C-alpha positions in Angstrom: -7.1 -30.2 24.9 -5.6 -30.2 21.4 -2.1 -29.1 20.7 0.4 -29.7 17.9 2.3 -33.0 18.0 5.4 -31.1 17.0 5.9 -29.6 20.5 9.3 -31.1 20.7 10.5 -29.1 17.7 12.4 -26.0 18.6 10.1 -23.6 16.8 10.8 -20.0 17.9 9.4 -16.7 16.9 10.1 -13.1 17.7 7.8 -11.3 20.1 7.8 -7.6 21.0 11.1 -8.2 22.6 13.0 -11.5 22.9 11.7 -14.9 21.8 9.4 -17.6 23.0 9.4 -21.2 21.9 7.0 -24.1 21.9 8.6 -25.4 25.0 7.7 -22.2 26.8 4.1 -22.6 25.6 4.1 -26.2 26.7 5.5 -25.4 30.1 3.9 -22.1 30.9 0.6 -21.9 29.1 -0.8 -25.3 28.2 -1.0 -26.6 31.8 -3.2 -23.5 32.6 -5.8 -24.1 29.8 -9.0 -26.0 30.1 -9.3 -29.4 28.5 -11.5 -28.0 25.7 -9.0 -25.3 24.7 -6.8 -25.7 21.6 -3.4 -24.5 20.7 -2.5 -24.0 17.0 0.8 -23.2 15.3 1.2 -21.9 11.7 1.6 -25.4 10.3 -1.7 -26.6 11.8 -5.0 -26.6 9.9 -6.7 -25.0 12.9 -4.4 -22.0 12.6 -5.6 -21.4 9.0 -9.3 -21.6 10.0 -8.8 -19.3 13.0 -6.9 -16.8 10.9 -9.7 -16.2 8.4 -10.6 -12.5 8.3 -13.0 -10.1 6.6 -10.0 -8.5 4.8 -6.4 -9.4 3.9 -5.6 -5.7 4.1 -3.7 -4.6 7.3 -3.8 -8.2 8.4 -2.2 -8.7 11.9 0.6 -11.3 12.1 0.1 -14.2 14.4 2.5 -17.0 15.3 0.2 -18.8 17.8 -3.5 -19.3 18.2 -5.2 -20.1 21.5 -8.7 -21.2 20.8 -10.2 -20.5 24.2 -13.1 -22.5 25.7 -13.6 -20.5 28.9 -13.0 -17.1 30.6 -10.2 -18.8 32.6 -8.5 -19.6 29.3 -8.5 -16.0 28.3 -7.1 -15.0 31.7 -4.4 -17.6 31.4 -3.4 -16.5 27.9 -3.3 -12.8 28.8 -1.2 -13.6 31.9 1.2 -15.7 29.9 1.6 -13.2 27.1 2.1 -10.3 29.5 4.7 -12.2 31.6 6.6 -13.0 28.4 6.1 -9.5 26.8 4.3 -11.0 23.8 1.7 -9.0 21.8 -1.8 -10.5 21.8 -5.1 -9.7 20.2 -8.6 -11.2 20.7 -10.6 -12.1 17.6 -14.2 -13.1 17.2 -15.8 -12.1 13.9 -12.6 -10.9 12.4 -14.2 -7.8 10.8 -11.8 -5.1 12.1 -10.7 -2.7 9.4 -8.4 -0.5 11.5 -5.0 0.3 10.0 -3.6 -0.2 13.5 -4.1 -4.0 13.2 -1.1 -4.1 10.9 1.1 -3.1 13.9 0.3 -6.4 15.6 3.2 -8.6 14.7 4.5 -12.0 15.9 1.5 -12.1 18.2 -0.8 -14.6 20.0 -4.3 -14.6 18.7 -6.9 -15.3 21.4 -9.7 -16.9 19.3 -12.9 -16.2 21.1 -15.2 -18.3 18.9 -15.4 -21.1 21.4 -17.4 -18.7 23.6 -20.4 -18.5 21.3 -23.2 -19.3 23.7 -26.4 -17.4 24.5 -28.5 -17.9 27.7 -31.8 -16.2 28.1 -33.3 -15.4 31.6 -37.0 -15.2 31.3 -37.4 -13.6 34.8 -35.3 -10.5 33.8 -35.8 -10.6 30.0 -32.1 -10.5 29.7 -29.7 -12.5 27.5 -26.1 -13.3 28.4 -23.8 -14.1 25.5 -20.2 -15.3 25.2 -17.4 -13.2 23.8 -17.2 -15.3 20.6 -20.9 -15.0 19.5 -21.6 -13.5 16.1 -24.5 -11.1 15.3 -26.3 -13.7 13.3 -26.1 -16.2 16.2 -27.3 -13.7 18.7 -30.3 -12.7 16.4 -31.1 -16.4 16.1 -31.0 -17.0 19.9 -33.2 -14.0 20.8 -35.6 -14.6 17.9 -36.1 -18.2 19.2 -37.5 -16.8 22.5 -39.6 -14.1 20.9 -37.3 -11.2 21.8 -35.4 -8.5 19.9 -32.6 -6.0 20.5 -30.6 -3.6 18.3 -28.1 -5.6 16.3 -25.7 -4.8 13.5 -26.7 -5.3 9.9 -23.9 -7.8 9.0 -24.5 -11.2 10.6 -20.9 -12.5 10.7 -19.5 -9.7 12.9 -18.6 -10.4 16.5 -21.3 -9.0 18.8 -19.1 -7.8 21.6 -16.7 -6.0 19.3 -19.6 -4.2 17.6 -21.1 -3.4 21.0 -17.9 -1.8 22.4 -17.8 0.6 19.5 -21.4 1.7 20.1 -23.5 -0.6 18.0 -25.8 0.8 15.3 -28.6 -1.1 13.6 -32.1 -1.2 12.1 -33.9 -1.4 15.5 -32.1 1.6 17.2 -35.2 3.8 16.8 -37.0 1.6 19.3 -34.1 0.3 21.4 -31.2 2.7 21.0 -27.6 1.7 20.3 -26.5 -1.8 21.4 -24.6 -0.2 24.3 -27.8 1.3 25.5 -29.1 -2.2 26.3 -25.9 -3.4 27.9 -26.4 -4.4 31.5 -22.9 -5.6 32.4 -19.9 -7.4 31.1 -17.2 -9.8 32.2 -14.0 -8.1 31.2 -10.4 -9.2 31.3 -7.9 -6.4 32.1 -4.2 -6.0 31.1 -3.1 -7.3 34.5 -4.8 -10.6 33.8 -7.7 -10.2 36.2 -11.3 -10.8 35.2 -13.9 -8.4 36.6 -17.7 -7.9 36.5 -18.0 -4.5 34.9 -21.1 -2.3 35.3 -21.9 1.2 36.5 -21.5 0.2 40.1 -18.2 -1.7 40.0 -16.2 0.9 37.9 -18.3 3.8 36.6 -15.5 5.4 34.6 -14.4 2.2 32.9 -18.1 1.4 32.2 -18.4 4.8 30.5 -15.3 4.2 28.4 -16.1 0.6 27.4 -19.4 1.8 25.9 -18.0 3.4 22.8 -14.3 2.7 23.0 -14.1 -0.7 24.7 -11.6 -2.4 22.5 -8.9 -0.2 24.0 -9.1 -1.4 27.6 -9.6 -5.1 27.8 -11.3 -8.3 26.4 -15.0 -8.8 26.9 -15.6 -12.5 27.7 -19.3 -12.2 28.1 -22.1 -9.6 28.1 -25.6 -9.3 29.4 -28.2 -7.3 27.5 -31.8 -6.2 28.1 -34.0 -7.6 25.3 -37.6 -6.9 24.4 -40.7 -8.5 23.1 -40.7 -8.6 19.3 -42.9 -6.2 17.4 -45.1 -7.9 14.9 -44.0 -11.3 16.1 -40.5 -10.6 14.7 -41.7 -10.2 11.1 -40.2 -7.4 9.0 -41.4 -6.0 5.7 -38.3 -5.8 3.3 -38.3 -4.1 -0.1 -35.4 -4.0 -2.6 -35.6 -1.4 -5.4 -33.3 -0.2 -8.2 -33.2 3.2 -9.7 -31.3 4.6 -12.6 -28.3 6.9 -12.0 -30.4 9.8 -13.4 -32.8 9.3 -10.5 -30.1 9.9 -7.8 -31.3 13.4 -6.8 -34.9 12.2 -6.5 -33.8 9.3 -4.3 -31.8 11.6 -2.1 -34.8 14.0 -1.7 -36.9 11.1 -0.5 -34.4 10.0 2.1 -33.8 13.5 3.4 -37.5 14.2 3.6 -38.2 10.9 5.5 -35.2 11.3 7.8 -36.1 14.9 8.7 -39.6 14.2 9.8 -37.8 12.4 11.8 -37.5 8.9 10.3 -40.1 6.5 11.5 -38.7 4.6 14.4 -39.4 1.3 12.6 -37.8 2.2 9.2 -34.2 1.8 8.1 -32.9 2.7 4.6 -29.8 1.6 2.7 -28.7 3.1 -0.6 -26.0 1.2 -2.4 -24.2 1.7 -5.7 -24.3 -1.5 -7.8 -21.9 -1.7 -10.7 -24.0 -4.2 -12.7 -27.7 -4.1 -11.9 -30.8 -5.4 -13.6 -30.2 -3.1 -16.5 -26.8 -4.5 -17.2 -25.1 -1.3 -16.1 -24.6 0.8 -12.9 -27.7 1.4 -10.8 -28.7 2.7 -7.4 -30.1 0.0 -5.1 -32.4 1.0 -2.2 -33.2 -1.4 0.6 -36.3 -0.4 2.6 -36.9 -2.4 5.8 -39.9 -1.7 8.0 -39.7 -3.5 11.4 -43.5 -3.8 11.8 -46.7 -4.6 9.9 -46.6 -4.2 6.1 -49.7 -2.1 6.2 -48.1 0.5 8.4 -45.2 0.9 5.9 -47.4 1.6 2.8 -47.4 5.4 3.1 -43.6 5.6 3.5 -43.1 3.1 0.7 -45.4 5.2 -1.6 -42.8 8.0 -1.6 -40.4 5.6 -3.3 -42.9 4.0 -5.7 -43.7 7.5 -6.9 -40.2 7.6 -8.3 -41.0 4.6 -10.6 -38.1 2.2 -9.7 -36.8 0.2 -12.5 -37.0 -3.0 -10.4 -39.0 -3.8 -7.3 -39.3 -6.9 -5.0 -40.8 -7.1 -1.6 -41.3 -9.8 1.0 -42.2 -10.3 4.7 -39.3 -12.0 6.5 -38.5 -13.1 10.0 -35.9 -11.3 12.0 -33.5 -14.2 12.0 -33.5 -14.5 8.2 -33.5 -10.7 7.5 -29.7 -10.2 7.2 -29.5 -12.8 4.5 -32.6 -11.8 2.5 -32.0 -8.1 1.8 -29.7 -6.0 -0.3 -29.4 -8.5 -3.2 -27.4 -10.9 -1.0 -24.7 -8.3 -0.1 -24.1 -9.9 3.3 -23.3 -13.2 1.7 -20.4 -11.4 -0.1 -19.4 -9.5 3.0 -19.2 -12.7 5.0 -16.9 -14.4 2.6 -13.4 -14.2 4.2 -9.9 -13.6 3.0 -10.5 -11.1 0.2 -8.9 -7.7 0.1 -11.3 -5.1 1.4 -10.7 -1.4 2.1 -13.2 1.1 3.5 -13.5 4.7 4.6 -16.5 6.2 6.3 -18.1 9.4 7.4 -21.3 10.3 9.3 -23.6 12.9 7.8 -26.4 15.2 8.8 -27.9 15.2 5.4 -27.5 13.8 1.9 -26.0 16.7 -0.1 -26.8 16.6 -3.8 -23.6 18.2 -5.0 -21.3 16.1 -2.8 -22.9 12.8 -3.6 -23.2 13.6 -7.3 -19.4 14.2 -7.3 -18.9 10.9 -5.6 -21.1 9.0 -8.0 -19.5 10.6 -11.1 -16.1 9.5 -9.8 -17.5 6.1 -9.0 -18.8 5.5 -12.5 -15.4 6.5 -14.0 -13.6 4.1 -11.6 -15.9 1.3 -12.5 -15.3 1.9 -16.2 -11.5 1.8 -15.6 -11.1 -0.9 -12.9 -14.4 -2.7 -12.6 -13.0 -5.9 -13.9 -10.6 -6.1 -11.0 -12.2 -4.1 -8.2 -15.8 -4.1 -6.9 -16.4 -0.6 -5.6 -19.5 0.2 -3.6 -20.8 3.3 -1.9 -23.1 2.2 1.0 -25.3 4.8 2.7 -27.1 3.8 5.8 -30.0 5.8 7.4 -31.3 4.7 10.8 -34.0 6.0 13.1 -32.7 8.1 16.1 -35.6 8.3 18.6 -34.2 6.0 21.3 -30.6 7.0 20.6 -31.1 10.7 21.3 -33.2 9.8 24.4 -29.9 8.7 26.2 -27.7 11.4 27.7 -24.8 11.9 25.4 -22.3 12.2 28.3 -23.4 8.8 29.7 -21.2 6.8 27.3 -18.0 7.3 25.3 -20.1 7.2 22.1 -20.3 10.8 21.1 -22.4 11.1 18.0 -26.0 10.8 19.4 -28.2 12.9 17.1 -25.2 13.8 15.0 -25.0 10.7 12.8 -28.4 10.4 11.0 -26.6 8.9 8.0 -23.4 6.9 7.5 -21.5 6.8 4.3 -19.2 3.8 3.7 -16.9 3.9 0.7 -15.8 0.2 0.2 -13.7 -1.7 -2.3 -13.4 -5.5 -2.6 -10.7 -7.2 -4.7 -8.5 -10.3 -4.8 -5.2 -9.0 -6.2 -3.2 -7.2 -3.6 -1.4 -5.3 -6.3 -4.4 -3.0 -6.5 -4.2 -2.0 -2.8 -2.3 1.3 -3.2 -4.5 2.4 -6.2 -7.6 1.6 -4.3 -6.5 3.2 -1.0 -5.5 6.4 -2.8 -8.8 6.6 -4.6 -10.9 5.9 -1.6 -9.0 8.4 0.5 -9.5 11.1 -2.1 -13.3 10.4 -2.1 -13.4 10.7 1.7 -11.6 14.0 1.6 -13.9 15.4 -1.1 -17.1 14.2 0.7 -16.0 15.5 4.1 -16.9 19.0 2.8 -20.5 17.9 2.2 -21.5 16.1 5.4 -23.3 19.0 7.0 -21.0 19.1 10.0 -18.2 21.5 10.8 -15.9 18.7 12.1 -15.4 15.2 10.9 -17.7 12.6 12.5 -16.7 8.9 12.2 -18.4 5.9 13.8 -15.6 4.2 15.6 -16.5 0.7 14.3 -16.3 2.0 10.7 -13.1 4.0 11.3 -9.7 3.6 9.8 -7.5 3.6 12.9 -4.4 5.7 12.5 -6.0 7.6 9.5 -8.7 9.1 11.8 -7.9 11.4 14.7 -9.2 10.4 18.1 -11.5 13.4 18.0 -13.1 12.1 14.7 -14.3 9.1 16.7 -14.9 10.4 20.2 -15.6 14.1 20.0 -14.0 17.5 20.2 -15.0 18.6 23.7 -12.5 16.8 26.0 -13.7 13.2 25.7 -10.4 12.1 24.2 -8.4 13.3 27.2 -10.8 11.5 29.5 -10.3 8.3 27.5 -6.5 8.8 27.7 -6.6 9.1 31.5 -8.7 5.9 31.6 -6.2 4.2 29.4 -3.3 5.2 31.6 -5.1 3.7 34.6 -6.2 0.3 33.2 -3.7 -0.3 30.4 -0.7 1.9 30.8 1.6 -0.4 28.8 -0.8 -0.4 25.8 -1.5 -4.2 25.8 -4.8 -3.5 24.1 -3.5 -1.2 21.3 -4.3 -3.6 18.4 -7.4 -1.6 17.3 -6.3 1.9 18.2 -3.3 3.5 20.1 -5.0 5.9 22.4 -1.8 6.9 24.2 -0.4 8.1 20.9 -2.8 11.1 21.3 -1.6 12.0 24.8 
């Protein structure tokens, strides 16, 4: 096991209450860790690598990193932190955007990336993955054995974090949300015990973990049902650009295709691009059909009839798909340590008036601040067939059939002095657009949420689900050890 050679130095840092020093780590934690685990302090290069995040905004503050190599390492770290009243937070992909993360101060990071394995069981057609695996790594592993499962669109996110918030993705028309394919988990609780979690061992916690799981523990592994690939895992991907004057026509096509309902094999992304092929702002549409190209031709024709100003298409394998679409957007999103801010809403329909207001405001923002801030609106439309086939009360994810589209208002910049301006502007757009979603109440996908900005009802529903989650929180984490992503007990 690696640990800093400076252990003899009296290096202390403040925890939630009191102090702990390197000698406490040396005496109380290091002897409990496996030989492949690592300990990093702020002066170590490994600390810098582990601390890389999707965004510098609302960055949690760590004074120690434990790079775990086994579930027992996670258990030992949780027990040590709890015994010493030290805040801790597990990190895998590092893509959390919640404002609540800024409350994590002087903490221990449990770096899960050492648990990045995938093991396929041919007899059950199930795959078990470690708590540190990323979406891209899981896609690669399942593709290698000719299988598929719903997966997020961004390849560098942590799979288990995405799962516990629900898990949307291009294949959910066939396979539902990621949580709908979850068989069981290994899960570390606040008391430092590791349990096998499924519908038989603890039905109520199993309900809560599938949609709000970051609030109750740390998932060290998960087993998923996977499926034979359609079309041998080959997908037909099309990227098109349209002028800003074609916005309403593009919205009409998406609404019409989504209301039919959307073909279970089709996913659509509409993205504002400040500088497109014309040299100015354009609307980019990404059309991905998860099946034979010939079967997509009728759906694609609706878009070709609009006469896109640019067009490119290709047949790509599932494992390369995340990197080959949306003009390389994921390569940008997987570059760490920039400032990124985002607000999001779920929609029933694309409202012409509301989106036109957003796009007009966006063009003015780009004119004023485009040299310093990259501002994108990203609209995602996913098929719903397998999602709505699951009983809405069976999991804590509430928006089955009530989230046909997701709107993400996202800014990227490198100078933190723009943070207040960007946040104020994004918040104003979210408030404007909330009047045009087609829903009476605000619907927010938990993984896209803003933490303290959103109410608990925004994420988990308005019909008593929040109180059920609070009661569960009081049972399994009454002291709020897992409050880094959201403080559920604040709503009690």
